[in-house]
C-alpha positions in Angstrom: -0.1 -0.1 -0.2 3.3 2.5 1.1 4.4 1.7 -2.5 1.2 2.5 -4.4 1.3 5.7 -2.7 4.7 6.4 -3.3 4.1 6.0 -7.1 1.1 8.2 -7.4 3.0 11.1 -5.5 6.1 10.7 -8.2 3.5 10.7 -10.7 1.1 13.4 -10.1 3.8 16.6 -9.5 5.2 14.9 -12.7 1.7 15.8 -14.8 1.2 19.2 -12.9 4.4 20.6 -14.0 4.1 19.3 -17.7 0.7 21.0 -17.9 1.4 24.1 -16.5 2.6 26.2 -19.2 0.5 24.8 -22.8 2.5 27.5 -24.7 5.8 25.6 -24.5 4.2 22.0 -24.9 6.4 20.0 -27.5 5.2 16.9 -30.0 6.4 14.5 -28.1 5.4 15.7 -24.5 1.2 16.0 -26.0 -1.0 13.4 -24.4 -1.8 10.6 -26.6 -5.3 11.4 -26.3 -4.8 14.0 -29.0 -3.7 11.2 -31.7 -6.3 8.6 -30.6 -9.4 11.2 -31.6 -10.2 10.6 -35.4 -8.8 13.0 -38.0 -12.1 13.8 -39.6 -14.1 14.8 -36.8 -15.3 18.1 -37.2 -14.2 19.2 -33.2 -11.4 16.8 -32.3 -9.4 19.6 -31.3 -12.0 21.3 -29.1 -12.8 18.0 -27.1 -9.1 17.8 -26.1 -8.2 20.8 -23.4 -5.1 20.9 -21.3 -5.2 21.7 -18.0 -3.8 25.3 -17.7 -5.0 28.7 -15.0 -7.5 30.5 -15.7 -5.6 33.2 -17.7 -4.7 30.9 -20.1 -8.1 28.5 -20.6 -9.9 31.8 -22.5 -6.8 31.9 -24.9 -6.5 28.5 -25.4 -10.6 28.3 -25.8 -10.7 30.8 -28.1 -7.7 29.0 -30.4 -9.5 25.7 -30.0 -12.8 27.5 -31.5 -10.8 28.9 -34.4 -8.7 25.3 -35.0 -11.9 23.5 -35.3 -13.7 25.4 -38.0 -10.3 25.5 -39.9 -9.7 21.9 -39.4 -13.2 20.8 -41.0 -12.4 23.1 -44.3 -9.3 21.6 -44.4 -9.2 17.8 -43.6 -11.2 16.6 -47.1 -8.5 18.4 -48.9 -5.3 17.1 -46.9 -4.0 13.7 -45.9 -4.6 12.4 -42.2 -0.6 13.3 -41.6 -1.2 16.5 -43.0 -3.8 17.5 -41.1 -2.5 16.3 -37.5 0.8 18.4 -38.3 -1.3 21.2 -39.5 -3.3 21.1 -36.0 -0.4 21.0 -34.0 0.9 24.2 -35.6 -2.4 26.0 -34.9 -2.3 25.1 -31.0 0.7 27.5 -30.7 -1.0 30.3 -32.6 -3.6 32.5 -31.1 -4.6 34.3 -34.4 -8.0 33.8 -35.6 -8.4 32.0 -38.9 -11.4 32.3 -41.5 -14.1 30.0 -41.1 -15.3 27.5 -43.7 -18.5 29.7 -44.3 -16.5 32.3 -45.7 -14.5 30.1 -48.5 -15.7 28.1 -51.3 -15.2 24.4 -51.2 -16.4 21.9 -53.4 -17.3 19.6 -50.6 -20.7 21.9 -50.0 -22.2 20.6 -53.3 -21.3 17.1 -52.8 -22.8 14.2 -51.2 -21.5 12.8 -47.5 -20.0 9.5 -48.7 -18.1 11.7 -51.7 -16.8 14.1 -49.4 -14.7 11.3 -46.9 -14.1 8.8 -49.8 -12.7 10.7 -53.4 -9.8 12.8 -53.0 -8.9 15.8 -55.1 -7.3 13.8 -57.9 -10.2 11.8 -58.2 -12.4 14.7 -58.4 -10.1 16.3 -61.0 -10.4 13.1 -63.0 -13.8 12.8 -63.0 -14.6 16.5 -64.2 -12.3 16.0 -67.0 -14.1 12.9 -68.1 -17.3 14.5 -68.0 -15.9 17.7 -70.0 -14.5 15.3 -72.4 -18.0 13.6 -73.1 -19.9 16.4 -73.4 -17.5 18.2 -76.1 -17.6 15.3 -77.6 -21.6 14.8 -78.1 -22.6 18.4 -78.1 -23.6 18.9 -81.5 -22.2 22.2 -83.0 -24.2 24.9 -83.5 -25.4 26.0 -87.1 -25.0 29.6 -86.7 -21.1 28.6 -86.4 -20.9 28.3 -89.9 -20.4 31.4 -92.0 -22.4 32.4 -95.2 -19.7 31.6 -97.8 -19.4 32.2 -101.6 -18.9 28.9 -103.7 -15.8 29.0 -105.8 -14.6 27.3 -108.9 -12.8 23.4 -108.2 -10.3 22.4 -110.4 -11.6 20.2 -113.4 -10.8 16.7 -112.2 -11.0 17.3 -108.2 -11.9 13.5 -107.7 -11.9 9.9 -109.1 -14.2 8.7 -107.0 -18.3 8.3 -108.6 -19.5 11.3 -107.5 -18.0 14.1 -109.2 -19.8 17.0 -108.7 -18.8 20.8 -109.1 -20.5 23.6 -107.8 -19.4 27.2 -108.8 -19.9 30.7 -108.3 -22.7 31.6 -111.1 -22.0 34.2 -113.9 -24.1 37.2 -112.3 -22.7 36.9 -109.0 -19.1 36.7 -110.1 -19.1 39.3 -112.0 -20.9 41.9 -109.3 -18.0 41.0 -106.9 -15.3 43.7 -106.9 -11.8 42.3 -106.8 -11.2 43.3 -103.1 -14.1 41.0 -102.5 -12.8 38.0 -104.5 -9.8 38.3 -102.1 -11.1 38.3 -99.0 -13.2 35.1 -99.7 -12.0 32.0 -98.2 -11.4 29.3 -100.5 -10.8 27.0 -97.7 -13.9 27.5 -95.9 -16.1 27.0 -99.0 -18.5 24.4 -99.0 -17.1 21.9 -101.5 -19.3 18.9 -102.3 -16.6 17.0 -104.3 -14.3 16.9 -101.3 -17.1 16.2 -98.7 -18.4 13.1 -100.9 -14.7 11.5 -101.0 -14.3 12.0 -97.7 -17.4 10.5 -96.3 -18.5 8.1 -99.0 -17.5 5.4 -97.1 -20.8 5.4 -94.7 -18.7 7.4 -92.3 -21.6 8.3 -90.4 -23.7 5.5 -90.2 -24.9 4.0 -86.7 -23.2 1.2 -85.2 -25.2 -1.7 -84.7 -22.7 -3.8 -82.5 -23.2 -4.0 -78.9 -20.6 -2.5 -77.0 -19.8 0.7 -74.6 -17.7 2.2 -77.3 -20.2 1.9 -80.2 -23.0 2.7 -77.8 -21.5 6.2 -77.2 -20.7 6.6 -80.8 -24.3 6.1 -81.8 -25.4 8.7 -79.4 -23.0 11.3 -80.7 -24.1 10.6 -84.4 -27.4 10.8 -83.4 -27.3 14.0 -81.3 -25.0 15.5 -83.8 -27.2 14.4 -87.5 -29.7 16.7 -89.0 -33.3 16.8 -87.9 -34.6 15.0 -91.1 -37.4 12.8 -91.9 -38.5 10.3 -94.6 -42.2 11.7 -95.8 -44.8 9.7 -97.9 -48.6 10.8 -98.6 -50.2 7.1 -99.0 -53.6 5.8 -98.5 -54.3 2.3 -96.5 -54.9 1.0 -99.9 -51.3 1.2 -101.7 -49.7 -0.8 -98.6 -48.4 -3.1 -101.0 -46.7 -0.2 -103.0 -45.6 1.5 -99.9 -43.8 -1.1 -98.7 -41.6 -2.1 -101.9 -40.4 1.6 -101.5 -39.4 1.1 -97.8 -37.7 -2.1 -98.6 -35.5 -1.1 -101.3 -34.5 2.3 -99.4 -34.1 0.8 -96.1 -31.5 -1.9 -97.5 -29.9 0.6 -99.8 -29.5 3.4 -97.6 -31.6 3.9 -94.4 -31.0 0.7 -92.3 -27.1 2.5 -91.9 -28.7 5.6 -90.7 -32.1 4.8 -89.4 -34.0 8.3 -89.9 -37.7 8.3 -89.2 -40.5 7.9 -91.7 -43.5 9.9 -91.4 -46.7 8.7 -93.2 -49.5 11.1 -94.3 -52.8 9.9 -95.1 -56.0 11.7 -95.7 -58.2 9.3 -93.2 -56.7 7.3 -90.5 -53.9 4.3 -90.8 -54.8 0.9 -89.9 -53.7 -1.2 -87.8 -52.7 -3.8 -90.2 -50.7 -0.7 -92.3 -49.1 0.6 -88.8 -47.5 -3.1 -88.2 -46.5 -3.7 -91.8 -44.7 -0.8 -92.3 -43.1 -0.7 -88.8 -41.8 -4.2 -89.4 -39.9 -3.0 -92.4 -37.4 -1.2 -90.1 -36.0 -0.3 -87.3 -36.1 3.5 -87.4 -39.2 4.8 -85.7 -42.1 5.4 -87.6 -45.4 8.3 -87.4 -48.7 7.8 -88.6 -50.4 11.0 -89.2 -53.6 12.6 -90.6 -53.9 15.7 -93.2 -56.0 18.4 -91.7 -59.4 18.4 -93.6 -59.1 22.1 -94.1 -55.5 21.0 -96.3 -57.5 18.4 -98.1 -61.1 20.1 -99.3 -62.0 22.5 -101.6 -61.9 26.0 -100.5 -64.1 28.5 -100.0 -63.2 30.7 -102.6 -63.6 28.0 -105.6 -66.6 27.6 -107.7 -67.8 24.2 -107.5 -69.7 24.3 -111.0 -66.6 25.8 -112.7 -64.3 23.5 -111.0 -66.5 19.9 -112.0 -66.6 21.5 -115.8 -62.5 21.7 -115.5 -62.7 18.3 -114.4 -64.9 17.1 -117.1 -62.9 18.9 -119.9 -59.2 18.0 -118.9 -60.6 14.3 -118.8 -61.8 14.8 -122.5 -58.8 16.0 -123.6 -56.6 13.4 -122.0 -54.7 15.2 -119.3 -53.5 12.8 -116.9 -55.6 11.9 -114.0 -57.5 15.4 -114.9 -60.6 13.9 -113.9 -59.5 13.1 -110.1 -60.7 15.5 -107.3 -58.4 13.9 -104.7 -55.5 14.2 -107.3 -56.0 18.1 -106.9 -56.0 18.1 -103.4 -52.9 16.1 -103.3 -51.3 18.5 -105.4 -52.3 21.0 -103.5 -51.1 19.7 -100.5 -47.4 18.9 -101.6 -47.3 22.1 -103.2 -48.0 24.5 -100.0 -49.5 22.4 -96.9 -47.2 19.2 -96.1 -44.2 21.8 -94.6 -46.7 22.9 -92.1 -48.2 20.2 -90.6 -47.4 19.6 -87.0 -45.7 16.9 -87.1 -43.1 18.2 -89.1 -42.1 21.2 -87.0 -39.1 19.3 -85.5 -37.6 18.6 -88.7 -35.7 21.0 -90.9 -35.2 18.3 -93.9 -37.1 15.9 -95.9 -36.9 13.0 -98.5 -40.1 12.5 -100.5 -40.9 8.8 -101.1 -43.5 7.5 -103.2 -45.4 4.3 -103.1 -44.0 1.7 -105.9 -40.8 3.6 -106.9 -37.4 1.8 -107.1 -33.6 2.4 -105.4 -31.3 0.8 -107.5 -28.2 1.9 -106.1 -26.1 1.7 -102.7 -25.9 4.9 -101.2 -22.8 4.8 -99.0 -23.1 8.4 -97.4 -25.5 10.2 -95.1 -27.7 12.5 -98.0 -28.8 14.8 -95.2 -25.5 15.5 -93.2 -24.2 16.2 -97.4 -27.1 18.8 -97.9 -26.3 20.6 -94.8 -22.3 20.6 -94.5 -22.5 22.5 -98.1 -25.4 24.3 -98.0 -27.6 22.9 -100.2 -31.4 23.6 -99.9 -33.0 21.2 -102.6 -31.8 17.9 -104.4 -33.4 16.5 -107.4 -33.1 13.6 -109.5 -34.8 13.5 -113.0 -35.7 16.9 -115.1 -38.4 16.0 -117.2 -41.0 17.9 -119.6 -44.2 18.2 -118.5 -48.0 18.4 -120.2 -48.3 21.9 -120.7 -52.1 21.8 -120.8 -52.2 21.2 -116.9 -51.3 24.4 -116.3 -52.0 27.0 -118.9 -51.6 29.8 -117.0 -48.9 29.1 -114.2 -46.2 31.1 -115.4 -48.6 34.1 -116.3 -49.5 34.0 -112.7 -45.7 33.8 -111.6 -44.5 36.5 -113.8 -47.6 38.7 -112.6 -46.1 37.6 -109.1 -42.6 38.7 -109.7 -43.8 41.8 -110.8 -45.7 42.7 -107.7 -42.9 41.7 -105.2 -39.6 41.9 -107.1 -37.9 42.1 -103.6 -38.5 38.4 -103.0 -36.4 37.0 -106.1 -33.1 36.1 -105.0 -30.5 38.5 -107.0 -28.5 35.2 -107.9 -31.8 33.4 -109.3 -31.3 31.9 -112.9 -34.7 31.5 -114.8 -33.2 31.6 -118.0 -33.0 27.4 -118.2 -37.2 27.6 -118.0 -37.6 30.3 -120.2 -38.1 29.5 -124.1 -36.3 32.6 -126.2 -38.2 31.0 -129.5 -41.3 31.4 -127.6 -41.8 34.8 -126.2 -39.5 33.9 -123.1 -42.3 31.9 -122.1 -42.0 28.8 -119.6 -40.5 25.9 -121.3 -42.6 23.3 -119.2 -39.8 21.8 -117.8 -39.9 20.5 -114.2 -38.1 18.9 -111.5 -39.9 15.5 -111.3 -41.1 15.6 -107.4 -41.8 12.2 -106.9 -38.1 12.1 -106.0 -36.8 15.2 -103.7 -34.9 16.3 -100.9 -35.2 19.6 -99.4 -34.8 22.3 -97.1 -38.2 22.5 -95.1 -37.1 25.7 -93.6 -37.1 27.2 -97.1 -40.5 26.0 -97.7 -41.6 27.5 -94.6 -39.5 31.0 -95.7 -41.7 34.2 -96.7 -41.1 33.9 -100.4 -42.5 30.7 -101.2 -45.2 31.1 -98.9 -46.3 33.9 -100.7 -46.2 32.7 -104.1 -48.1 29.6 -102.6 -50.7 31.5 -102.0 -50.9 34.0 -104.8 -51.3 30.7 -106.9 -53.5 29.2 -104.5 -56.2 32.2 -104.3 -56.3 32.1 -108.3 -57.8 28.6 -108.0 -55.1 27.2 -110.4 -55.1 23.6 -108.6 -58.6 23.2 -109.2 -59.7 25.0 -112.3 -56.7 23.7 -113.9 -54.5 21.0 -112.7 -51.5 22.9 -111.2 -49.0 20.3 -110.3 -46.5 20.3 -106.9 -43.9 19.0 -109.2 -43.7 22.6 -111.8 -44.3 25.0 -108.7 -41.3 23.8 -106.5 -39.3 24.0 -109.8 -40.3 27.6 -110.3 -40.2 28.3 -106.4 -37.0 27.0 -106.1 -35.4 28.7 -109.5 -36.8 32.4 -108.1 -35.8 32.1 -104.8 -32.2 30.4 -104.5 -29.0 30.9 -106.4 -28.3 27.4 -108.6 -25.5 26.7 -106.5 -28.3 25.9 -104.0 -29.6 23.2 -105.9 -28.3 19.7 -106.3 -28.7 17.0 -108.8 -28.0 13.6 -107.5 -26.7 11.9 -110.3 -25.3 8.8 -108.0 -28.8 7.7 -106.5 -30.5 5.3 -109.1 -34.0 5.6 -109.4 -37.0 4.6 -111.1 -40.6 6.0 -111.1 -43.5 4.2 -113.6 -41.6 4.9 -117.2 -38.7 7.3 -115.6 -35.7 5.8 -114.8 -32.4 7.2 -113.7 -29.2 5.0 -113.7 -25.5 6.3 -112.7 -22.9 5.0 -115.0 -20.1 3.4 -113.8 -21.5 1.9 -110.8 -21.8 -1.8 -111.5 -20.1 -2.5 -108.2 -23.3 -1.1 -106.1 -26.5 -0.7 -108.9 -28.8 -3.1 -110.0 -29.3 -1.4 -113.1 -28.4 -0.5 -117.0 -26.7 3.0 -117.1 -28.9 5.7 -118.4 -28.0 8.4 -120.4 -28.5 11.7 -119.2 -31.5 12.8 -121.8 -33.4 9.9 -121.0 -36.5 10.7 -119.6 -36.6 14.0 -121.0 -40.2 13.5 -123.4 -41.2 10.5 -121.3 -44.7 12.7 -119.9 -44.9 14.2 -123.1 -44.6 12.1 -126.4 -42.3 13.1 -129.0 -45.0 13.2 -131.6 -47.2 15.8 -129.4 -48.0 19.1 -130.8 -46.6 20.6 -127.3 -43.5 23.3 -128.3 -40.3 21.8 -126.7 -37.0 23.4 -126.3 -33.9 23.4 -128.1 -32.0 21.0 -125.4 -33.6 18.9 -122.8 -34.7 20.2 -119.6 -31.5 18.7 -117.1 -29.1 19.8 -120.2 -30.8 23.4 -120.3 -30.2 23.3 -116.3 -26.8 22.3 -116.6 -25.3 24.5 -119.0 -21.9 25.3 -120.6 -20.2 22.2 -122.3 -23.2 19.8 -122.1 -25.1 22.4 -125.1 -22.1 21.4 -127.1 -23.2 19.1 -130.4 -21.4 17.8 -132.9 -20.1 20.3 -135.9 -23.3 20.4 -138.9 -25.6 19.1 -136.5 -29.1 20.1 -137.2 -32.6 18.8 -136.3 -34.0 18.5 -139.6 -31.5 16.4 -140.4 -31.3 14.2 -137.7 -35.0 13.4 -137.4 -34.7 12.6 -141.5 -32.4 10.2 -140.2 -34.7 8.7 -137.9 -33.5 10.5 -134.9 -35.7 12.5 -132.1 -34.4 16.1 -133.1 -32.2 15.8 -129.7 -29.1 14.1 -130.8 -25.6 14.8 -131.6 -24.2 15.9 -128.5 -20.5 15.7 -127.9 -21.2 14.3 -124.3 -23.6 11.9 -123.5 -23.4 11.6 -119.6 -21.9 8.2 -119.8 -18.4 8.8 -120.3 -16.0 8.1 -117.1 -14.4 11.5 -117.5 -17.6 13.5 -117.1 -19.6 11.6 -115.2 -21.3 13.2 -112.3 -19.8 16.9 -114.2 -22.7 19.2 -113.7 -21.9 22.4 -115.9 -23.0 26.2 -115.5 -24.1 28.5 -118.5 -22.3 30.7 -120.6 -18.8 28.9 -121.4 -16.7 26.2 -121.4 -15.4 24.3 -118.1 -18.2 26.5 -115.7 -19.8 23.9 -113.4 -22.4 23.6 -111.2 -23.9 20.8 -108.5 
């Protein structure tokens, strides 16, 4: 018992002496209690107090409170060892520290389980990864692209099957000053040839195989692709015909890109139609009904006059001139399809008809091609139409241009549509609208809208038989520069008797190549008394060397020898070196896409 008292008496004075001066404490003399406290505790310093006199207690208390707040903000970013050494140095300082509430820290916005388990480096790497994914998947805003001028390209710019050239129209070229031409950045000008050369290997097709990388690639391409759709005006009774068209277009192109299908009908689609068409594609399908006001006789139409028109056009043999529904269809395709609510979320369309054939594999994203090269309208055939269908169309169009000259594009080219031997009247050439790819925003624009309203109020869709093909042709020719119109020579296509098959394409097409004049008078027989232009419609559009004939050729001589009066051209369009070259009016070597 005496020995125990002796041991206690030796310990107590020593402890009191060592704790009487807290400011002189060394690290080795500190109580183990400080190190046993968990470092992540928000008040571990405040929980430990050293014995001291009354005068030093208040100072230690203030210092402890300050270090408690400071430690809570530094413990997340420092290792336990660094935190302990920091706390020991704070013990010897009486200077107040800034509170954690006045300093920004990411820990305020993080869940508690992340605050205690993630290091600063891990958070930094996670943020970098998130930023990289965002930059990879975010689409580039269309407004970032500058409005540029097309420039002339080399004669043999490419050796691939898509050799199309698109240059500055002569009317615009002559108006540019030399200073403006110098400032034109040729490297930034849209170059369809270059784009096709770099992207004609299905570069933007959607991956079908599973996998994380393929999933990210698919998301990225879906996010950055144009807002486009395949559209078709079709009845329930035309199910077999539209299935034929879908099978071929899906196989040749859309199975790789999966753009949605939108079907329109003047009556609701049957469940059989919906199920059969959806089974043909992995893309999304929409089934829409045409509003009744877009598929009925307008209030300003005289019904008796309309019925007389049906009888007359049917009697003289105008194609489908006796069909009321055909008049509604032409009117809807001319000025209402792009107003449908379903198309408000889309910027581009590809029109697909029932019972058509797509004869070639298409190895690039057509909608990306149109958007990247500032193209607004694409066609596949340019043919002659029956003038008896729309005898007043050109006079009404000319009156519109006189009334609204400011709406006509300054670089518009209507010369190829006018017959100089017939008082400059319309020569009845048209883009065959059964195949057309277009910019919906162009058709929604003021110029096209006012032009359609002008024609619609005149009653030409019902008193005559205005078609959507000549109206679209005149509209894009008046309100667009030629450089914004594209001839898809590389797309093999057939509608009824009209067929277009590109040359030098046996490896990707199931058709015999056709000459460039193949479809000129399929709708208007050669023996028809209708006045015809000097050159085929497509050659007039292309211009340049496409109009050159062999020396000494004459129409009378050609027809006397059994020809059709449209021969003698130096270029047939089947030559490899001229395949896809699209010329532009006035002079040798000028090209256009």
